[in-house]
C-alpha positions, 0 to 999 in steps of 0.5 A, spaced: 452 769 503 452 763 508 455 757 507 450 753 511 444 751 506 439 751 512 441 759 513 441 760 505 434 758 504 431 760 511 434 767 509 430 767 503 424 765 505 424 771 510 422 775 504 415 777 503 412 772 499 418 767 498 416 760 499 421 754 499 420 752 492 421 760 490 427 760 494 430 754 491 429 757 484 433 763 486 439 759 489 439 755 482 439 762 478 445 764 482 448 758 483 446 753 477 452 748 478 450 747 485 442 747 486 436 745 483 429 747 484 424 743 489 418 742 485 411 738 487 413 734 481 420 732 483 418 731 490 412 726 488 416 722 484 422 722 489 417 720 494 414 714 490 421 712 489 422 712 497 428 717 496 425 722 500 420 721 506 414 725 508 409 729 505 407 725 499 403 730 495 409 735 495 404 741 497 407 746 502 414 744 502 418 746 508 426 747 509 427 740 512 424 737 505 428 742 501 435 739 505 432 732 504 431 733 496 437 737 495 442 731 498 438 726 494 438 730 487 446 732 489 447 724 489 443 723 483 447 728 479 454 726 481 452 719 480 450 721 472 455 727 472 450 732 471 449 738 475 443 738 480 439 742 476 439 738 470 438 732 474 432 735 477 429 737 470 430 730 468 426 728 474 421 733 473 420 731 465 419 724 468 413 725 472 410 730 467 410 724 462 407 719 467 402 723 471 395 721 471 390 725 474 391 732 477 397 735 480 395 737 487 391 731 488 393 724 490 400 723 489 402 720 482 
């Protein structure tokens, strides 16, 4: 498998029915200490905090979004000494606890 992050995720999304979030889940299953799952909740929270740019709703995330997300989550995980997956899951839980309205509606 390639060491290039863009190539890794791009190869997976070439498979029928595999989106960026699904590809990130596959990479996380294969390499749990290196990757995290990009998710609408985590993206919305990071966007609201100003940590990622574009696509405030987190719908239809693309490879460039995943690369930006991965860099942020890896920085956070290194700062608090946890895996990227643990950092991402904590952000997911924070969003879920604070969410108002519908998930696919306006960013919360």
